[in-house]
Backbone bond lengths (Angstrom), bond angles and torsions (degrees), N, CA, C in turn:
res aa  C-N    CA-C-N  psi(-1)  N-CA   C-N-CA  omega(-1)  CA-C   N-CA-C  phi
1 M - - - 1.459 - - 1.522 110.80 -
2 R 1.346 116.96 -41.48 1.458 121.27 -178.98 1.527 110.75 -64.54
3 L 1.347 117.10 -40.61 1.466 121.53 178.69 1.517 110.29 -62.37
4 F 1.334 115.89 -39.01 1.456 120.66 178.22 1.520 110.32 -61.92
5 S 1.350 117.70 -43.96 1.470 122.16 -179.95 1.523 111.52 -62.38
6 V 1.328 116.50 -43.20 1.459 120.56 179.17 1.521 110.32 -64.36
7 T 1.327 117.04 -40.79 1.471 121.13 179.00 1.520 110.45 -64.41
8 V 1.326 116.77 -44.92 1.464 120.61 179.82 1.522 110.43 -62.45
9 L 1.329 117.56 -44.29 1.465 120.80 179.12 1.527 111.06 -63.91
10 S 1.309 117.87 -38.94 1.465 120.92 177.64 1.513 110.95 -63.63
11 C 1.322 116.77 -41.23 1.471 120.40 178.41 1.527 111.25 -64.89
12 I 1.328 116.20 -41.15 1.468 119.85 179.11 1.524 110.57 -63.83
13 A 1.330 117.05 -43.02 1.466 120.89 179.24 1.523 110.71 -63.38
14 A 1.325 116.89 -43.61 1.464 120.11 180.00 1.523 110.48 -64.77
15 F 1.332 117.52 -42.11 1.461 120.97 178.73 1.525 110.77 -63.22
16 S 1.339 116.75 -40.38 1.462 120.43 179.29 1.526 111.32 -62.00
17 L 1.320 116.75 -42.32 1.469 120.37 178.31 1.520 111.44 -64.91
18 L 1.316 116.53 -40.73 1.466 119.58 177.19 1.519 110.96 -64.60
19 A 1.325 116.61 -41.56 1.467 120.46 178.90 1.524 110.47 -63.10
20 L 1.315 117.11 -44.08 1.462 120.93 178.30 1.520 110.36 -60.59
21 H 1.317 116.24 -42.59 1.464 120.65 -179.70 1.522 111.03 -64.05
22 S 1.326 117.63 -39.33 1.461 119.98 -178.10 1.521 111.72 -73.93
23 F 1.367 117.80 -31.04 1.456 120.43 179.94 1.524 112.49 -79.82
24 A 1.299 117.81 -25.03 1.457 121.34 -179.14 1.521 109.11 -79.92
25 A 1.310 115.85 108.68 1.457 120.41 -179.61 1.519 109.98 -69.60
26 E 1.302 115.99 145.14 1.459 121.26 -179.95 1.527 109.87 -60.01
27 G 1.331 117.19 125.78 1.456 122.07 177.37 1.515 114.36 85.10
28 E 1.330 118.05 -3.41 1.457 120.59 179.48 1.526 108.96 -68.58
29 L 1.345 116.43 137.03 1.455 121.25 -175.60 1.524 110.76 -104.14
30 D 1.307 115.46 150.98 1.453 121.73 177.39 1.522 108.26 -118.14
31 A 1.325 116.90 114.38 1.464 121.24 -176.56 1.531 111.97 -64.26
32 L 1.307 118.01 -28.42 1.457 120.00 179.45 1.521 112.34 -74.01
33 R 1.317 116.92 -12.20 1.465 121.10 179.48 1.528 109.77 -114.77
34 A 1.314 117.05 38.06 1.467 123.68 176.91 1.521 112.03 59.17
35 N 1.323 116.67 39.29 1.468 123.57 177.90 1.523 113.09 53.51
36 V 1.315 115.35 41.09 1.464 122.07 174.25 1.522 106.79 -94.97
37 P 1.334 119.42 138.94 1.466 119.90 176.91 1.531 110.97 -52.87
38 L 1.325 115.66 145.74 1.453 121.19 -174.23 1.525 113.67 -58.73
39 L 1.291 117.21 -31.79 1.459 119.68 -175.35 1.518 112.92 -92.23
40 E 1.322 118.08 8.32 1.464 121.93 177.63 1.528 109.50 -113.44
41 E 1.311 115.31 150.32 1.457 120.99 177.94 1.531 108.93 -88.34
42 P 1.357 118.86 121.40 1.467 119.78 -179.76 1.520 111.49 -74.05
43 T 1.322 115.89 153.69 1.459 121.01 173.87 1.519 107.44 -76.62
44 P 1.325 117.89 125.66 1.468 118.90 -177.75 1.525 111.64 -67.92
45 E 1.335 115.03 148.55 1.460 120.20 176.60 1.517 109.31 -72.60
46 P 1.327 117.22 155.55 1.469 118.72 176.41 1.527 110.14 -68.51
47 L 1.302 116.29 159.48 1.458 120.69 174.33 1.520 107.65 -80.80
48 Y 1.320 116.08 116.83 1.456 120.20 -176.85 1.518 110.48 -82.18
49 R 1.301 115.69 151.59 1.459 122.87 -178.35 1.530 109.46 -77.36
50 V 1.331 115.86 130.87 1.461 120.92 177.05 1.517 108.25 -79.73
51 E 1.334 115.60 131.86 1.458 119.46 177.76 1.521 108.67 -65.08
52 D 1.305 116.53 129.37 1.451 122.00 -179.96 1.524 107.01 -117.97
53 R 1.327 116.13 98.78 1.456 120.79 -173.49 1.515 111.17 -113.68
54 S 1.298 115.47 142.60 1.457 119.57 173.99 1.535 110.24 -95.70
55 L 1.336 117.28 -17.17 1.462 121.32 177.54 1.522 109.58 -95.32
56 R 1.310 116.46 145.15 1.456 120.00 178.38 1.523 109.93 -72.46
57 P 1.334 117.48 130.43 1.464 118.96 176.80 1.531 110.54 -74.92
58 V 1.315 116.41 153.62 1.459 122.14 178.57 1.519 108.14 -75.12
59 R 1.316 116.93 138.72 1.467 120.24 176.94 1.517 108.63 -83.21
60 E 1.309 115.17 143.90 1.466 121.11 -174.00 1.524 113.49 -83.86
61 Y 1.322 117.98 -21.64 1.463 120.81 -179.99 1.523 108.69 -154.05
62 P 1.346 117.61 158.60 1.464 120.38 179.92 1.528 110.73 -60.67
63 M 1.304 116.68 142.42 1.461 124.91 178.67 1.535 113.60 69.15
64 Q 1.325 117.39 13.05 1.465 119.76 175.86 1.522 108.76 -68.65
65 P 1.321 118.21 130.01 1.464 118.69 175.35 1.524 109.35 -64.88
66 P 1.323 118.68 134.24 1.467 119.13 179.27 1.529 110.62 -65.09
67 T 1.315 115.33 148.70 1.458 119.66 177.18 1.525 108.94 -79.86
68 I 1.314 116.20 162.27 1.457 122.00 179.31 1.524 107.32 -88.81
69 P 1.328 118.76 117.53 1.468 120.58 -173.88 1.532 114.41 -88.09
70 H 1.327 117.02 25.57 1.467 119.91 179.50 1.526 109.05 -153.98
71 R 1.317 116.23 169.88 1.463 121.72 178.55 1.525 110.11 -69.54
72 I 1.331 115.93 145.34 1.456 120.33 175.61 1.525 110.65 -127.82
73 D 1.330 116.90 22.26 1.455 120.51 177.63 1.525 109.71 -56.44
74 N 1.309 116.39 134.59 1.465 123.98 177.80 1.525 113.88 64.79
75 Y 1.319 118.31 19.79 1.467 120.24 173.22 1.524 107.10 -77.43
76 Q 1.310 116.84 131.06 1.451 120.20 177.21 1.516 109.13 -89.16
77 V 1.327 115.80 116.68 1.459 121.99 173.84 1.520 105.45 -133.55
78 D 1.320 115.61 93.91 1.457 121.64 179.39 1.526 108.45 -148.03
79 L 1.326 117.32 -168.99 1.460 119.93 -177.09 1.526 113.15 -63.25
80 N 1.327 117.25 -21.94 1.460 120.60 -176.62 1.524 113.61 -90.85
81 A 1.319 118.02 -29.19 1.467 120.44 -175.18 1.524 110.77 -156.90
82 N 1.323 114.88 153.89 1.457 121.20 174.54 1.530 106.95 -131.58
83 R 1.330 116.40 99.34 1.463 123.00 -175.48 1.527 111.83 -62.46
84 C 1.315 117.66 -29.40 1.468 121.10 -179.17 1.525 111.19 -60.41
85 M 1.341 115.78 -36.34 1.456 119.78 -175.39 1.524 112.59 -74.91
86 A 1.339 118.07 -8.47 1.465 120.30 175.04 1.530 110.18 -64.32
87 C 1.323 117.40 -25.97 1.468 121.46 178.56 1.524 112.80 -114.16
88 H 1.328 118.01 -35.07 1.459 121.83 -170.26 1.524 114.60 -96.80
89 A 1.331 118.64 -0.03 1.465 120.91 177.22 1.527 109.78 -68.67
90 R 1.300 115.96 152.11 1.466 121.72 -179.03 1.519 111.65 -54.29
91 T 1.312 117.25 -37.81 1.460 120.63 -176.80 1.522 113.71 -80.27
92 R 1.342 118.58 -7.90 1.460 121.36 -174.78 1.529 114.16 -110.69
93 V 1.333 118.41 -13.98 1.463 119.78 -172.50 1.523 113.67 -67.10
94 G 1.299 118.42 -27.59 1.465 120.41 177.21 1.520 111.01 -64.48
95 E 1.303 116.08 -39.40 1.462 121.67 -179.13 1.524 112.48 -79.23
96 T 1.341 116.79 -40.88 1.473 120.28 -173.94 1.521 113.58 -91.50
97 Q 1.327 117.50 -19.60 1.465 123.56 -175.55 1.528 112.24 63.90
98 A 1.322 117.24 20.41 1.466 121.87 174.36 1.527 108.05 -81.89
99 I 1.312 116.50 163.33 1.460 121.10 178.41 1.526 108.58 -77.83
100 M 1.324 116.81 131.68 1.461 120.60 178.47 1.530 109.62 -69.60
101 V 1.317 115.88 144.87 1.462 118.78 175.70 1.522 108.19 -63.95
102 S 1.300 115.32 153.86 1.463 121.34 -177.73 1.522 110.78 -60.18
103 V 1.328 115.63 149.49 1.462 119.66 177.39 1.525 111.25 -61.69
104 T 1.320 117.74 -23.62 1.466 120.31 177.77 1.522 111.32 -63.08
105 H 1.324 118.06 -21.47 1.455 121.22 179.14 1.531 111.77 -76.31
106 Y 1.335 116.52 -8.90 1.464 122.12 177.91 1.532 111.00 -105.97
107 M 1.328 117.54 15.07 1.462 121.64 -178.28 1.517 110.59 -111.15
108 D 1.336 116.17 146.07 1.458 119.11 173.87 1.533 108.88 -88.58
109 R 1.307 117.02 -175.45 1.468 120.95 -176.10 1.523 113.39 -64.79
110 E 1.322 116.51 -26.08 1.469 120.62 -179.63 1.519 112.21 -87.28
111 G 1.346 117.94 -0.30 1.453 121.17 179.45 1.517 114.13 88.85
112 N 1.332 117.52 7.61 1.466 121.44 177.94 1.523 109.17 -80.56
113 F 1.334 116.42 138.46 1.459 120.36 178.80 1.522 110.07 -81.17
114 L 1.331 114.69 137.16 1.458 122.27 -179.71 1.520 109.62 -104.98
115 G 1.309 117.14 162.67 1.460 121.60 177.79 1.516 112.33 -77.49
116 D 1.314 116.85 -19.37 1.460 121.84 -178.24 1.523 109.03 -135.45
117 L 1.294 116.01 177.27 1.460 122.59 -178.65 1.527 111.09 -57.93
118 S 1.310 117.43 135.78 1.454 122.27 179.36 1.527 109.95 -66.18
119 P 1.317 118.18 137.23 1.464 120.01 178.43 1.528 113.24 -58.41
120 R 1.320 117.54 -29.69 1.467 118.93 -179.73 1.528 112.35 -78.46
121 R 1.338 118.10 -9.06 1.461 122.04 177.25 1.528 111.64 -114.99
122 Y 1.319 117.57 14.32 1.461 122.69 -172.37 1.526 112.79 -74.16
123 F 1.324 118.39 -37.14 1.468 122.22 -175.44 1.530 109.35 -91.51
124 C 1.313 115.66 89.91 1.469 123.99 -170.01 1.528 113.42 -54.96
125 T 1.330 117.28 -40.92 1.462 120.47 -173.23 1.528 112.94 -76.23
126 Q 1.325 118.17 4.57 1.454 119.76 169.90 1.524 109.99 -68.14
127 C 1.326 116.36 -32.46 1.465 121.48 -177.47 1.520 113.00 -119.09
128 H 1.312 117.58 -34.25 1.462 122.10 -174.83 1.517 110.06 -102.45
129 V 1.323 116.29 132.11 1.463 121.14 -178.59 1.522 110.36 -136.27
130 P 1.331 116.95 149.15 1.467 118.83 172.41 1.526 109.59 -75.61
131 Q 1.315 116.64 154.20 1.460 121.78 178.39 1.521 109.35 -102.52
132 T 1.319 116.39 142.44 1.461 120.60 177.74 1.517 109.52 -120.79
133 D 1.321 115.43 173.29 1.463 120.21 176.94 1.527 111.30 -92.28
134 A 1.317 117.74 25.65 1.467 122.38 179.33 1.527 109.64 -66.22
135 P 1.335 117.66 145.39 1.465 119.66 177.33 1.536 110.31 -69.01
136 S 1.313 116.73 151.27 1.464 121.50 179.62 1.519 109.97 -68.78
137 R 1.319 116.22 136.54 1.467 121.67 178.42 1.527 111.66 -83.89
138 V 1.323 115.93 -28.76 1.464 120.82 -178.55 1.521 108.35 -132.80
139 G 1.298 115.85 158.64 1.462 120.38 177.66 1.513 110.84 -68.81
140 N 1.313 116.03 154.93 1.453 121.08 -177.87 1.523 108.67 -129.13
141 T 1.316 115.96 120.01 1.465 120.80 179.31 1.528 111.07 -111.43
142 F 1.325 116.92 19.77 1.456 121.20 -178.26 1.521 110.59 -62.51
143 V 1.329 115.89 135.62 1.459 122.51 175.70 1.523 106.73 -124.71
144 D 1.310 116.46 126.75 1.456 121.51 -179.27 1.518 110.44 -61.65
145 M 1.325 116.27 145.86 1.459 121.44 -177.83 1.526 111.67 -58.71
146 S 1.324 118.25 -40.61 1.462 119.96 -179.26 1.526 110.79 -65.99
147 D 1.339 118.01 -33.32 1.463 120.87 175.93 1.523 110.61 -68.05
148 L 1.329 117.24 -37.84 1.467 120.46 177.33 1.522 110.67 -63.71
149 I 1.314 116.85 -44.97 1.472 121.21 179.86 1.521 110.04 -64.17
150 R 1.325 116.01 -45.53 1.461 120.69 179.33 1.534 110.69 -61.43
151 G 1.328 116.94 -41.30 1.471 121.07 179.45 1.512 112.38 -66.18
152 S 1.331 118.41 -39.11 1.463 120.68 179.58 1.526 110.64 -69.89
153 R 1.331 117.24 -34.24 1.469 120.55 177.64 1.529 110.34 -66.81
154 Q 1.315 117.33 -41.08 1.471 120.91 -178.66 1.511 110.21 -67.46
155 R 1.334 117.63 -36.01 1.475 120.18 179.16 1.525 111.37 -68.80
156 S 1.367 117.23 -34.09 1.455 119.79 -177.37 1.518 113.15 -78.67
157 E 1.345 117.72 -16.03 1.472 120.16 -178.59 1.483 112.54 -82.45
């Protein structure tokens, strides 16, 4: 029975590869794979260095989620555990000297404070990300709000 299952799975895998090959038109590009033709293997990008800062970076706009100033490789953040809270939980910051998560992370949708982290704020990397020294993929024309205000004041004087 086990040999039969392995044979069936092998046939399904082979059929899937053939189907993929037949559906992929020659020369068709995939934007998610750096515009490499579908039937070619792309050269992987290098692993970029994560910025490791001891100083807090300036936020670019109000309510911007702060970036993560350290590596988070192999951090478990799933339904079973949240590795971030080992340092950033309210009860741990005295010992770890990490920044406590915002009190808003302990609030439910109605604004009621909870005894523990809100389920809607549990998955940290939905909003917070580490920064790397990777080159920019697209141009950036962002202007900080304070620079805009300062520029409009200088023009009016």
